[in-house]
N, CA, C, O and the ligand as a Tripos MOL2 file, in Angstrom:
@<TRIPOS>MOLECULE
protein
  297   295    75     0     0
PROTEIN
NO_CHARGES

@<TRIPOS>ATOM
      1 N          28.2460  -24.8840  -27.9890 N.3       1 MET1
      2 CA         27.1300  -25.3330  -28.8750 C.3       1 MET1
      3 C          26.4400  -26.5470  -28.2320 C.2       1 MET1
      4 O          25.2190  -26.6940  -28.2850 O.2       1 MET1
      5 N          27.2640  -27.4050  -27.6260 N.am      2 LYS2
      6 CA         26.7250  -28.5870  -27.0040 C.3       2 LYS2
      7 C          25.7700  -28.2140  -25.8700 C.2       2 LYS2
      8 O          24.7000  -28.7950  -25.6900 O.2       2 LYS2
      9 N          26.2210  -27.2170  -25.1230 N.am      3 TYR3
     10 CA         25.3840  -26.7630  -24.0160 C.3       3 TYR3
     11 C          24.0850  -26.1290  -24.4540 C.2       3 TYR3
     12 O          23.0360  -26.2650  -23.8240 O.2       3 TYR3
     13 N          24.2080  -25.4430  -25.5440 N.am      4 LEU4
     14 CA         23.0130  -24.7940  -26.1160 C.3       4 LEU4
     15 C          21.9730  -25.8700  -26.4980 C.2       4 LEU4
     16 O          20.7780  -25.7220  -26.2440 O.2       4 LEU4
     17 N          22.4540  -26.9170  -27.0940 N.am      5 LEU5
     18 CA         21.5450  -28.0100  -27.4760 C.3       5 LEU5
     19 C          20.8840  -28.6590  -26.2500 C.2       5 LEU5
     20 O          19.6890  -28.9570  -26.2340 O.2       5 LEU5
     21 N          21.7200  -28.8580  -25.2320 N.am      6 LEU6
     22 CA         21.2350  -29.4430  -23.9550 C.3       6 LEU6
     23 C          20.2040  -28.5530  -23.3630 C.2       6 LEU6
     24 O          19.1830  -29.0110  -22.8490 O.2       6 LEU6
     25 N          20.4720  -27.2500  -23.4340 N.am      7 PHE7
     26 CA         19.5870  -26.2560  -22.8420 C.3       7 PHE7
     27 C          18.2360  -26.2630  -23.5750 C.2       7 PHE7
     28 O          17.1760  -26.2400  -22.9500 O.2       7 PHE7
     29 N          18.2970  -26.2930  -24.8440 N.am      8 LEU8
     30 CA         17.0830  -26.3360  -25.6760 C.3       8 LEU8
     31 C          16.2900  -27.6060  -25.4080 C.2       8 LEU8
     32 O          15.0610  -27.5980  -25.3370 O.2       8 LEU8
     33 N          17.0410  -28.7080  -25.2600 N.am      9 LEU9
     34 CA         16.4070  -30.0150  -24.9860 C.3       9 LEU9
     35 C          15.6500  -29.9300  -23.6650 C.2       9 LEU9
     36 O          14.4920  -30.3330  -23.5600 O.2       9 LEU9
     37 N          16.3450  -29.3900  -22.6550 N.am     10 ALA10
     38 CA         15.7330  -29.2670  -21.3590 C.3      10 ALA10
     39 C          14.4980  -28.3970  -21.4100 C.2      10 ALA10
     40 O          13.4930  -28.6960  -20.7640 O.2      10 ALA10
     41 N          14.5700  -27.3060  -22.1880 N.am     11 LEU11
     42 CA         13.4270  -26.4380  -22.3130 C.3      11 LEU11
     43 C          12.2460  -27.1680  -22.9420 C.2      11 LEU11
     44 O          11.0990  -27.0160  -22.5220 O.2      11 LEU11
     45 N          12.5640  -27.9710  -23.9680 N.am     12 LEU12
     46 CA         11.5630  -28.7100  -24.6920 C.3      12 LEU12
     47 C          10.8700  -29.7350  -23.7700 C.2      12 LEU12
     48 O           9.6580  -29.9460  -23.8230 O.2      12 LEU12
     49 N          11.7130  -30.3590  -22.9210 N.am     13 ILE13
     50 CA         11.1370  -31.3860  -21.9730 C.3      13 ILE13
     51 C          10.2430  -30.6960  -20.9790 C.2      13 ILE13
     52 O           9.1330  -31.1600  -20.7180 O.2      13 ILE13
     53 N          10.6930  -29.6180  -20.4300 N.am     14 ILE14
     54 CA          9.9350  -28.8540  -19.4400 C.3      14 ILE14
     55 C           8.5820  -28.3640  -20.0880 C.2      14 ILE14
     56 O           7.5170  -28.4100  -19.4730 O.2      14 ILE14
     57 N           8.7020  -27.9120  -21.3250 N.am     15 TRP15
     58 CA          7.5580  -27.3720  -21.9840 C.3      15 TRP15
     59 C           6.4840  -28.5020  -22.2490 C.2      15 TRP15
     60 O           5.2780  -28.3320  -22.0680 O.2      15 TRP15
     61 N           7.0410  -29.6370  -22.6850 N.am     16 GLN16
     62 CA          6.2130  -30.8010  -22.9640 C.3      16 GLN16
     63 C           5.5220  -31.2610  -21.6960 C.2      16 GLN16
     64 O           4.3210  -31.5320  -21.6720 O.2      16 GLN16
     65 N           6.3250  -31.3380  -20.6400 N.am     17 TRP17
     66 CA          5.7870  -31.7600  -19.3400 C.3      17 TRP17
     67 C           4.7080  -30.8290  -18.8080 C.2      17 TRP17
     68 O           3.7290  -31.2720  -18.2090 O.2      17 TRP17
     69 N           4.9030  -29.5130  -19.0380 N.am     18 ARG18
     70 CA          3.9620  -28.5710  -18.5510 C.3      18 ARG18
     71 C           2.7540  -28.6190  -19.3340 C.2      18 ARG18
     72 O           1.6900  -28.5320  -18.7220 O.2      18 ARG18
     73 N           2.7420  -28.7530  -20.6720 N.am     19 THR19
     74 CA          1.5910  -28.7560  -21.4410 C.3      19 THR19
     75 C           0.8230  -30.0740  -21.2540 C.2      19 THR19
     76 O          -0.4000  -30.1370  -21.3790 O.2      19 THR19
     77 N           1.6120  -31.1320  -20.9460 N.am     20 HIS20
     78 CA          0.9870  -32.4260  -20.7630 C.3      20 HIS20
     79 C           0.0510  -32.4310  -19.6020 C.2      20 HIS20
     80 O          -1.1320  -32.7520  -19.7210 O.2      20 HIS20
     81 N           0.6220  -32.0550  -18.4330 N.am     21 ARG21
     82 CA         -0.1830  -32.0440  -17.2480 C.3      21 ARG21
     83 C          -1.0060  -30.7840  -17.0930 C.2      21 ARG21
     84 O          -1.8400  -30.6440  -16.1980 O.2      21 ARG21
     85 N          -0.7270  -29.8700  -18.0160 N.am     22 GLY22
     86 CA         -1.2680  -28.5130  -18.0430 C.3      22 GLY22
     87 C          -2.7410  -28.4060  -17.7900 C.2      22 GLY22
     88 O          -3.1590  -28.0430  -16.6910 O.2      22 GLY22
     89 N          -3.5410  -28.7140  -18.7910 N.am     23 ASN23
     90 CA         -4.9370  -28.3720  -18.7940 C.3      23 ASN23
     91 C          -5.6680  -28.6180  -17.4620 C.2      23 ASN23
     92 O          -6.3470  -27.7450  -16.9210 O.2      23 ASN23
     93 N          -5.4950  -29.8370  -16.9720 N.am     24 LYS24
     94 CA         -6.2190  -30.1830  -15.7760 C.3      24 LYS24
     95 C          -5.7630  -29.4060  -14.5800 C.2      24 LYS24
     96 O          -6.5800  -28.8310  -13.8600 O.2      24 LYS24
     97 N          -4.4250  -29.3770  -14.3460 N.am     25 SER25
     98 CA         -3.8590  -28.7860  -13.1600 C.3      25 SER25
     99 C          -4.0080  -27.2840  -13.1720 C.2      25 SER25
    100 O          -4.2680  -26.6960  -12.1230 O.2      25 SER25
    101 N          -3.8540  -26.6300  -14.3220 N.am     26 THR26
    102 CA         -3.9990  -25.1890  -14.3480 C.3      26 THR26
    103 C          -5.4330  -24.7950  -14.0340 C.2      26 THR26
    104 O          -5.7160  -23.7670  -13.4200 O.2      26 THR26
    105 N          -6.3210  -25.6700  -14.4890 N.am     27 HIS27
    106 CA         -7.7490  -25.4030  -14.2170 C.3      27 HIS27
    107 C          -7.9730  -25.4510  -12.7130 C.2      27 HIS27
    108 O          -8.4940  -24.4980  -12.1340 O.2      27 HIS27
    109 N          -7.5910  -26.5340  -12.0860 N.am     28 THR28
    110 CA         -7.8150  -26.6050  -10.6610 C.3      28 THR28
    111 C          -7.0320  -25.6260   -9.8750 C.2      28 THR28
    112 O          -7.4650  -25.1750   -8.8150 O.2      28 THR28
    113 N          -5.8210  -25.2680  -10.4010 N.am     29 ALA29
    114 CA         -5.0050  -24.3020   -9.7060 C.3      29 ALA29
    115 C          -5.6600  -22.9360   -9.7140 C.2      29 ALA29
    116 O          -5.6680  -22.2270   -8.7070 O.2      29 ALA29
    117 N          -6.2160  -22.5710  -10.8820 N.am     30 SER30
    118 CA         -6.8480  -21.2820  -10.9830 C.3      30 SER30
    119 C          -8.1170  -21.2080  -10.1080 C.2      30 SER30
    120 O          -8.4690  -20.1950   -9.5040 O.2      30 SER30
    121 N          -8.7690  -22.3930  -10.1060 N.am     31 LYS31
    122 CA         -9.9920  -22.5070   -9.2560 C.3      31 LYS31
    123 C          -9.6050  -22.2790   -7.7740 C.2      31 LYS31
    124 O         -10.2320  -21.5310   -7.0250 O.2      31 LYS31
    125 N          -8.5210  -22.9890   -7.4240 N.am     32 ARG32
    126 CA         -8.1210  -22.8940   -6.0090 C.3      32 ARG32
    127 C          -7.7000  -21.4640   -5.6560 C.2      32 ARG32
    128 O          -7.9560  -20.9770   -4.5550 O.2      32 ARG32
    129 N          -7.0350  -20.7970   -6.6380 N.am     33 ARG33
    130 CA         -6.5740  -19.4070   -6.3840 C.3      33 ARG33
    131 C          -7.7860  -18.4910   -6.1690 C.2      33 ARG33
    132 O          -7.7630  -17.5900   -5.3310 O.2      33 ARG33
    133 N          -8.8590  -18.7490   -6.9600 N.am     34 ASN34
    134 CA        -10.0260  -17.9200   -6.8030 C.3      34 ASN34
    135 C         -10.7210  -18.1560   -5.4800 C.2      34 ASN34
    136 O         -11.2920  -17.2440   -4.8840 O.2      34 ASN34
    137 N         -10.6610  -19.3840   -5.0390 N.am     35 ALA35
    138 CA        -11.4020  -19.7460   -3.7970 C.3      35 ALA35
    139 C         -10.5050  -19.4890   -2.5460 C.2      35 ALA35
    140 O         -10.9440  -19.6140   -1.4030 O.2      35 ALA35
    141 N          -9.2760  -19.1370   -2.8200 N.am     36 LEU36
    142 CA         -8.3400  -18.9040   -1.6910 C.3      36 LEU36
    143 C          -8.9360  -17.8630   -0.7380 C.2      36 LEU36
    144 O          -9.2440  -16.7370   -1.1260 O.2      36 LEU36
    145 N          -9.0870  -18.2810    0.5210 N.am     37 PRO37
    146 CA         -9.6720  -17.3240    1.4390 C.3      37 PRO37
    147 C          -8.6200  -16.3040    1.9160 C.2      37 PRO37
    148 O          -7.6310  -16.6730    2.5480 O.2      37 PRO37
    149 N          -8.8390  -15.0780    1.6180 N.am     38 ILE38
    150 CA         -7.9670  -14.0470    2.1680 C.3      38 ILE38
    151 C          -8.7350  -13.3620    3.2830 C.2      38 ILE38
    152 O          -9.8250  -12.8260    3.0790 O.2      38 ILE38
    153 N          -8.1460  -13.3940    4.4540 N.am     39 ASP39
    154 CA         -8.8560  -12.7980    5.6060 C.3      39 ASP39
    155 C          -8.7980  -11.2550    5.4800 C.2      39 ASP39
    156 O          -7.7260  -10.6510    5.4970 O.2      39 ASP39
    157 N          -9.9530  -10.6700    5.3550 N.am     40 MET40
    158 CA        -10.0500   -9.2630    5.2960 C.3      40 MET40
    159 C         -10.4430   -8.7110    6.6470 C.2      40 MET40
    160 O         -11.4120   -9.1560    7.2610 O.2      40 MET40
    161 N          -9.6720   -7.7290    7.1020 N.am     41 VAL41
    162 CA         -9.9850   -7.1270    8.3760 C.3      41 VAL41
    163 C         -10.1360   -5.6410    8.2060 C.2      41 VAL41
    164 O          -9.4680   -5.0430    7.3630 O.2      41 VAL41
    165 N         -11.0000   -5.0320    8.9910 N.am     42 PRO42
    166 CA        -11.2170   -3.5520    8.9050 C.3      42 PRO42
    167 C         -10.2330   -2.8240    9.7830 C.2      42 PRO42
    168 O          -9.9430   -3.2630   10.8960 O.2      42 PRO42
    169 N          -9.7090   -1.7020    9.2880 N.am     43 CYS43
    170 CA         -8.8730   -0.8980   10.0940 C.3      43 CYS43
    171 C          -9.7060   -0.2690   11.2140 C.2      43 CYS43
    172 O         -10.7950    0.2410   10.9500 O.2      43 CYS43
    173 N          -9.2240   -0.2950   12.4430 N.am     44 LEU44
    174 CA         -9.9860    0.2490   13.5520 C.3      44 LEU44
    175 C         -10.1110    1.7570   13.4870 C.2      44 LEU44
    176 O         -11.0170    2.3280   14.0930 O.2      44 LEU44
    177 N          -9.2330    2.3990   12.7740 N.am     45 ASP45
    178 CA         -9.2840    3.8370   12.7270 C.3      45 ASP45
    179 C         -10.1780    4.3870   11.5550 C.2      45 ASP45
    180 O         -11.1050    5.1720   11.7560 O.2      45 ASP45
    181 N          -9.8360    3.9250   10.3570 N.am     46 CYS46
    182 CA        -10.6310    4.4570    9.1940 C.3      46 CYS46
    183 C         -11.6000    3.4700    8.6410 C.2      46 CYS46
    184 O         -12.4240    3.8430    7.8060 O.2      46 CYS46
    185 N         -11.5570    2.2360    9.0500 N.am     47 GLY47
    186 CA        -12.5510    1.2950    8.6880 C.3      47 GLY47
    187 C         -12.3170    0.6540    7.3110 C.2      47 GLY47
    188 O         -13.1600   -0.1180    6.8540 O.2      47 GLY47
    189 N         -11.2010    0.9520    6.6410 N.am     48 VAL48
    190 CA        -10.9160    0.3540    5.3560 C.3      48 VAL48
    191 C         -10.5940   -1.1160    5.5510 C.2      48 VAL48
    192 O          -9.9470   -1.4950    6.5270 O.2      48 VAL48
    193 N         -11.0560   -1.9530    4.6030 N.am     49 HIS49
    194 CA        -10.7400   -3.3710    4.7430 C.3      49 HIS49
    195 C          -9.4430   -3.6630    3.9980 C.2      49 HIS49
    196 O          -9.2030   -3.1680    2.8970 O.2      49 HIS49
    197 N          -8.6340   -4.4690    4.6250 N.am     50 LEU50
    198 CA         -7.3990   -4.9080    4.0640 C.3      50 LEU50
    199 C          -7.0910   -6.3140    4.4060 C.2      50 LEU50
    200 O          -7.6630   -6.8880    5.3320 O.2      50 LEU50
    201 N          -6.1650   -6.8890    3.6430 N.am     51 ALA51
    202 CA         -5.8000   -8.2540    3.9220 C.3      51 ALA51
    203 C          -5.1000   -8.3480    5.2920 C.2      51 ALA51
    204 O          -4.3350   -7.4730    5.6970 O.2      51 ALA51
    205 N          -5.3980   -9.4170    5.9520 N.am     52 LEU52
    206 CA         -4.8590   -9.6330    7.3250 C.3      52 LEU52
    207 C          -3.3270   -9.5700    7.3130 C.2      52 LEU52
    208 O          -2.7110   -9.0410    8.2390 O.2      52 LEU52
    209 N          -2.7290  -10.1120    6.2650 N.am     53 GLN53
    210 CA         -1.2880  -10.1380    6.2250 C.3      53 GLN53
    211 C          -0.6850   -8.7290    6.0600 C.2      53 GLN53
    212 O           0.4960   -8.5320    6.3430 O.2      53 GLN53
    213 N          -1.4810   -7.7550    5.6070 N.am     54 ASP54
    214 CA         -1.0260   -6.3820    5.4460 C.3      54 ASP54
    215 C          -1.3300   -5.4950    6.6140 C.2      54 ASP54
    216 O          -0.8830   -4.3500    6.6880 O.2      54 ASP54
    217 N          -2.1060   -6.0450    7.5370 N.am     55 ALA55
    218 CA         -2.5650   -5.2310    8.6190 C.3      55 ALA55
    219 C          -1.4760   -5.0230    9.6660 C.2      55 ALA55
    220 O          -0.5610   -5.8360    9.8000 O.2      55 ALA55
    221 N          -1.5910   -3.9060   10.4140 N.am     56 VAL56
    222 CA         -0.6560   -3.5710   11.4350 C.3      56 VAL56
    223 C          -1.3120   -3.9200   12.7770 C.2      56 VAL56
    224 O          -2.4150   -3.4690   13.0850 O.2      56 VAL56
    225 N          -0.6060   -4.7290   13.5590 N.am     57 GLN57
    226 CA         -1.2270   -5.1240   14.8410 C.3      57 GLN57
    227 C          -1.0190   -4.0510   15.8650 C.2      57 GLN57
    228 O           0.0890   -3.5600   16.0800 O.2      57 GLN57
    229 N          -2.1550   -3.6870   16.5120 N.am     58 GLY58
    230 CA         -2.0670   -2.7300   17.5740 C.3      58 GLY58
    231 C          -2.4980   -3.3060   18.8870 C.2      58 GLY58
    232 O          -2.7680   -4.5060   18.9460 O.2      58 GLY58
    233 N          -2.5820   -2.5530   19.9240 N.am     59 LYS59
    234 CA         -2.9830   -3.0250   21.2530 C.3      59 LYS59
    235 C          -4.4310   -3.4100   21.2050 C.2      59 LYS59
    236 O          -4.8080   -4.4220   21.7960 O.2      59 LYS59
    237 N          -5.2730   -2.6420   20.5200 N.am     60 GLU60
    238 CA         -6.7160   -2.8500   20.5050 C.3      60 GLU60
    239 C          -7.1750   -3.6770   19.3110 C.2      60 GLU60
    240 O          -8.2700   -4.2400   19.3310 O.2      60 GLU60
    241 N          -6.3720   -3.7530   18.3020 N.am     61 GLY61
    242 CA         -6.8000   -4.4810   17.1230 C.3      61 GLY61
    243 C          -5.8820   -4.2470   15.9830 C.2      61 GLY61
    244 O          -4.6840   -4.0220   16.1590 O.2      61 GLY61
    245 N          -6.4540   -4.2990   14.7820 N.am     62 LEU62
    246 CA         -5.6510   -4.1930   13.5970 C.3      62 LEU62
    247 C          -5.9250   -2.9020   12.8310 C.2      62 LEU62
    248 O          -7.0340   -2.3690   12.8010 O.2      62 LEU62
    249 N          -4.8580   -2.4450   12.2250 N.am     63 TYR63
    250 CA         -5.0250   -1.1490   11.5050 C.3      63 TYR63
    251 C          -4.3930   -1.2750   10.0960 C.2      63 TYR63
    252 O          -3.6180   -2.1910    9.8230 O.2      63 TYR63
    253 N          -4.7500   -0.3360    9.2330 N.am     64 CYS64
    254 CA         -4.2530   -0.3900    7.8750 C.3      64 CYS64
    255 C          -2.7880    0.0930    7.7710 C.2      64 CYS64
    256 O          -2.0480   -0.2560    6.8510 O.2      64 CYS64
    257 N          -2.4360    0.8760    8.7240 N.am     65 SER65
    258 CA         -1.0360    1.3970    8.7050 C.3      65 SER65
    259 C          -0.6080    1.8000   10.1000 C.2      65 SER65
    260 O          -1.4250    1.9610   11.0060 O.2      65 SER65
    261 N           0.7260    1.9590   10.2470 N.am     66 ALA66
    262 CA          1.2210    2.3390   11.5770 C.3      66 ALA66
    263 C           0.7370    3.7170   12.0010 C.2      66 ALA66
    264 O           0.5670    4.0050   13.1860 O.2      66 ALA66
    265 N           0.5200    4.5680   10.9850 N.am     67 ALA67
    266 CA          0.0460    5.9560   11.2160 C.3      67 ALA67
    267 C          -1.3370    5.9430   11.8640 C.2      67 ALA67
    268 O          -1.6220    6.7080   12.7850 O.2      67 ALA67
    269 N          -2.1900    5.0470   11.3520 N.am     68 HIS68
    270 CA         -3.5630    4.9580   11.8520 C.3      68 HIS68
    271 C          -3.5320    4.2890   13.2840 C.2      68 HIS68
    272 O          -4.3300    4.6200   14.1600 O.2      68 HIS68
    273 N          -2.6420    3.4060   13.4490 N.am     69 ARG69
    274 CA         -2.5510    2.7960   14.7800 C.3      69 ARG69
    275 C          -2.1830    3.8680   15.8000 C.2      69 ARG69
    276 O          -2.7720    3.9640   16.8760 O.2      69 ARG69
    277 N          -1.1880    4.6720   15.4250 N.am     70 GLN70
    278 CA         -0.7460    5.7460   16.2960 C.3      70 GLN70
    279 C          -1.8930    6.7500   16.5510 C.2      70 GLN70
    280 O          -2.1200    7.1900   17.6780 O.2      70 GLN70
    281 N          -2.5690    7.0750   15.5150 N.am     71 ARG71
    282 CA         -3.6890    8.1090   15.6080 C.3      71 ARG71
    283 C          -4.7860    7.6010   16.5080 C.2      71 ARG71
    284 O          -5.3990    8.3630   17.2550 O.2      71 ARG71
    285 N          -5.0350    6.2860   16.4330 N.am     72 HIS72
    286 CA         -6.1070    5.6960   17.1720 C.3      72 HIS72
    287 C          -5.7940    5.4530   18.6280 C.2      72 HIS72
    288 O          -6.6690    5.5710   19.4860 O.2      72 HIS72
    289 N          -4.5680    5.1180   18.9080 N.am     73 GLU73
    290 CA         -4.2050    4.6870   20.2460 C.3      73 GLU73
    291 C          -3.5790    5.8490   21.0610 C.2      73 GLU73
    292 O          -3.2880    5.6800   22.2440 O.2      73 GLU73
    293 N          -3.3800    6.9900   20.4490 N.am     74 HIS74
    294 CA         -2.7870    8.0540   21.2610 C.3      74 HIS74
    295 C          -3.7120    9.2740   21.3520 C.2      74 HIS74
    296 O          -3.3670   10.2630   21.9990 O.2      74 HIS74
    297 ZN         -6.8200    3.0610    8.5560 Zn       75 ZN75
@<TRIPOS>BOND
     1     1     2 1
     2     2     3 1
     3     3     4 2
     4     3     5 am
     5     5     6 1
     6     6     7 1
     7     7     8 2
     8     7     9 am
     9     9    10 1
    10    10    11 1
    11    11    12 2
    12    11    13 am
    13    13    14 1
    14    14    15 1
    15    15    16 2
    16    15    17 am
    17    17    18 1
    18    18    19 1
    19    19    20 2
    20    19    21 am
    21    21    22 1
    22    22    23 1
    23    23    24 2
    24    23    25 am
    25    25    26 1
    26    26    27 1
    27    27    28 2
    28    27    29 am
    29    29    30 1
    30    30    31 1
    31    31    32 2
    32    31    33 am
    33    33    34 1
    34    34    35 1
    35    35    36 2
    36    35    37 am
    37    37    38 1
    38    38    39 1
    39    39    40 2
    40    39    41 am
    41    41    42 1
    42    42    43 1
    43    43    44 2
    44    43    45 am
    45    45    46 1
    46    46    47 1
    47    47    48 2
    48    47    49 am
    49    49    50 1
    50    50    51 1
    51    51    52 2
    52    51    53 am
    53    53    54 1
    54    54    55 1
    55    55    56 2
    56    55    57 am
    57    57    58 1
    58    58    59 1
    59    59    60 2
    60    59    61 am
    61    61    62 1
    62    62    63 1
    63    63    64 2
    64    63    65 am
    65    65    66 1
    66    66    67 1
    67    67    68 2
    68    67    69 am
    69    69    70 1
    70    70    71 1
    71    71    72 2
    72    71    73 am
    73    73    74 1
    74    74    75 1
    75    75    76 2
    76    75    77 am
    77    77    78 1
    78    78    79 1
    79    79    80 2
    80    79    81 am
    81    81    82 1
    82    82    83 1
    83    83    84 2
    84    83    85 am
    85    85    86 1
    86    86    87 1
    87    87    88 2
    88    87    89 am
    89    89    90 1
    90    90    91 1
    91    91    92 2
    92    91    93 am
    93    93    94 1
    94    94    95 1
    95    95    96 2
    96    95    97 am
    97    97    98 1
    98    98    99 1
    99    99   100 2
   100    99   101 am
   101   101   102 1
   102   102   103 1
   103   103   104 2
   104   103   105 am
   105   105   106 1
   106   106   107 1
   107   107   108 2
   108   107   109 am
   109   109   110 1
   110   110   111 1
   111   111   112 2
   112   111   113 am
   113   113   114 1
   114   114   115 1
   115   115   116 2
   116   115   117 am
   117   117   118 1
   118   118   119 1
   119   119   120 2
   120   119   121 am
   121   121   122 1
   122   122   123 1
   123   123   124 2
   124   123   125 am
   125   125   126 1
   126   126   127 1
   127   127   128 2
   128   127   129 am
   129   129   130 1
   130   130   131 1
   131   131   132 2
   132   131   133 am
   133   133   134 1
   134   134   135 1
   135   135   136 2
   136   135   137 am
   137   137   138 1
   138   138   139 1
   139   139   140 2
   140   139   141 am
   141   141   142 1
   142   142   143 1
   143   143   144 2
   144   143   145 am
   145   145   146 1
   146   146   147 1
   147   147   148 2
   148   147   149 am
   149   149   150 1
   150   150   151 1
   151   151   152 2
   152   151   153 am
   153   153   154 1
   154   154   155 1
   155   155   156 2
   156   155   157 am
   157   157   158 1
   158   158   159 1
   159   159   160 2
   160   159   161 am
   161   161   162 1
   162   162   163 1
   163   163   164 2
   164   163   165 am
   165   165   166 1
   166   166   167 1
   167   167   168 2
   168   167   169 am
   169   169   170 1
   170   170   171 1
   171   171   172 2
   172   171   173 am
   173   173   174 1
   174   174   175 1
   175   175   176 2
   176   175   177 am
   177   177   178 1
   178   178   179 1
   179   179   180 2
   180   179   181 am
   181   181   182 1
   182   182   183 1
   183   183   184 2
   184   183   185 am
   185   185   186 1
   186   186   187 1
   187   187   188 2
   188   187   189 am
   189   189   190 1
   190   190   191 1
   191   191   192 2
   192   191   193 am
   193   193   194 1
   194   194   195 1
   195   195   196 2
   196   195   197 am
   197   197   198 1
   198   198   199 1
   199   199   200 2
   200   199   201 am
   201   201   202 1
   202   202   203 1
   203   203   204 2
   204   203   205 am
   205   205   206 1
   206   206   207 1
   207   207   208 2
   208   207   209 am
   209   209   210 1
   210   210   211 1
   211   211   212 2
   212   211   213 am
   213   213   214 1
   214   214   215 1
   215   215   216 2
   216   215   217 am
   217   217   218 1
   218   218   219 1
   219   219   220 2
   220   219   221 am
   221   221   222 1
   222   222   223 1
   223   223   224 2
   224   223   225 am
   225   225   226 1
   226   226   227 1
   227   227   228 2
   228   227   229 am
   229   229   230 1
   230   230   231 1
   231   231   232 2
   232   231   233 am
   233   233   234 1
   234   234   235 1
   235   235   236 2
   236   235   237 am
   237   237   238 1
   238   238   239 1
   239   239   240 2
   240   239   241 am
   241   241   242 1
   242   242   243 1
   243   243   244 2
   244   243   245 am
   245   245   246 1
   246   246   247 1
   247   247   248 2
   248   247   249 am
   249   249   250 1
   250   250   251 1
   251   251   252 2
   252   251   253 am
   253   253   254 1
   254   254   255 1
   255   255   256 2
   256   255   257 am
   257   257   258 1
   258   258   259 1
   259   259   260 2
   260   259   261 am
   261   261   262 1
   262   262   263 1
   263   263   264 2
   264   263   265 am
   265   265   266 1
   266   266   267 1
   267   267   268 2
   268   267   269 am
   269   269   270 1
   270   270   271 1
   271   271   272 2
   272   271   273 am
   273   273   274 1
   274   274   275 1
   275   275   276 2
   276   275   277 am
   277   277   278 1
   278   278   279 1
   279   279   280 2
   280   279   281 am
   281   281   282 1
   282   282   283 1
   283   283   284 2
   284   283   285 am
   285   285   286 1
   286   286   287 1
   287   287   288 2
   288   287   289 am
   289   289   290 1
   290   290   291 1
   291   291   292 2
   292   291   293 am
   293   293   294 1
   294   294   295 1
   295   295   296 2
@<TRIPOS>SUBSTRUCTURE
     1 MET1         2 RESIDUE 1 A MET
     2 LYS2         6 RESIDUE 1 A LYS
     3 TYR3        10 RESIDUE 1 A TYR
     4 LEU4        14 RESIDUE 1 A LEU
     5 LEU5        18 RESIDUE 1 A LEU
     6 LEU6        22 RESIDUE 1 A LEU
     7 PHE7        26 RESIDUE 1 A PHE
     8 LEU8        30 RESIDUE 1 A LEU
     9 LEU9        34 RESIDUE 1 A LEU
    10 ALA10       38 RESIDUE 1 A ALA
    11 LEU11       42 RESIDUE 1 A LEU
    12 LEU12       46 RESIDUE 1 A LEU
    13 ILE13       50 RESIDUE 1 A ILE
    14 ILE14       54 RESIDUE 1 A ILE
    15 TRP15       58 RESIDUE 1 A TRP
    16 GLN16       62 RESIDUE 1 A GLN
    17 TRP17       66 RESIDUE 1 A TRP
    18 ARG18       70 RESIDUE 1 A ARG
    19 THR19       74 RESIDUE 1 A THR
    20 HIS20       78 RESIDUE 1 A HIS
    21 ARG21       82 RESIDUE 1 A ARG
    22 GLY22       86 RESIDUE 1 A GLY
    23 ASN23       90 RESIDUE 1 A ASN
    24 LYS24       94 RESIDUE 1 A LYS
    25 SER25       98 RESIDUE 1 A SER
    26 THR26      102 RESIDUE 1 A THR
    27 HIS27      106 RESIDUE 1 A HIS
    28 THR28      110 RESIDUE 1 A THR
    29 ALA29      114 RESIDUE 1 A ALA
    30 SER30      118 RESIDUE 1 A SER
    31 LYS31      122 RESIDUE 1 A LYS
    32 ARG32      126 RESIDUE 1 A ARG
    33 ARG33      130 RESIDUE 1 A ARG
    34 ASN34      134 RESIDUE 1 A ASN
    35 ALA35      138 RESIDUE 1 A ALA
    36 LEU36      142 RESIDUE 1 A LEU
    37 PRO37      146 RESIDUE 1 A PRO
    38 ILE38      150 RESIDUE 1 A ILE
    39 ASP39      154 RESIDUE 1 A ASP
    40 MET40      158 RESIDUE 1 A MET
    41 VAL41      162 RESIDUE 1 A VAL
    42 PRO42      166 RESIDUE 1 A PRO
    43 CYS43      170 RESIDUE 1 A CYS
    44 LEU44      174 RESIDUE 1 A LEU
    45 ASP45      178 RESIDUE 1 A ASP
    46 CYS46      182 RESIDUE 1 A CYS
    47 GLY47      186 RESIDUE 1 A GLY
    48 VAL48      190 RESIDUE 1 A VAL
    49 HIS49      194 RESIDUE 1 A HIS
    50 LEU50      198 RESIDUE 1 A LEU
    51 ALA51      202 RESIDUE 1 A ALA
    52 LEU52      206 RESIDUE 1 A LEU
    53 GLN53      210 RESIDUE 1 A GLN
    54 ASP54      214 RESIDUE 1 A ASP
    55 ALA55      218 RESIDUE 1 A ALA
    56 VAL56      222 RESIDUE 1 A VAL
    57 GLN57      226 RESIDUE 1 A GLN
    58 GLY58      230 RESIDUE 1 A GLY
    59 LYS59      234 RESIDUE 1 A LYS
    60 GLU60      238 RESIDUE 1 A GLU
    61 GLY61      242 RESIDUE 1 A GLY
    62 LEU62      246 RESIDUE 1 A LEU
    63 TYR63      250 RESIDUE 1 A TYR
    64 CYS64      254 RESIDUE 1 A CYS
    65 SER65      258 RESIDUE 1 A SER
    66 ALA66      262 RESIDUE 1 A ALA
    67 ALA67      266 RESIDUE 1 A ALA
    68 HIS68      270 RESIDUE 1 A HIS
    69 ARG69      274 RESIDUE 1 A ARG
    70 GLN70      278 RESIDUE 1 A GLN
    71 ARG71      282 RESIDUE 1 A ARG
    72 HIS72      286 RESIDUE 1 A HIS
    73 GLU73      290 RESIDUE 1 A GLU
    74 HIS74      294 RESIDUE 1 A HIS
    75 ZN75       297 GROUP 0 **** ****
């Protein structure tokens, strides 16, 4: 029971803290998320654009998948 109360108290503190600094920081955070630059690169084989982090690196460039890399380079 004691732990439950401590747990609830901790939750309350976290909740208070979050709502307190909430409005301003969530606003800027969402703004930043929207403005976050994701590098889009075209697949050399089919031309589809995908995020750089999802691209497959090939000898000549980037591809959307290993299958397309293989198709293009062989
Ligand atoms: Zn492709």
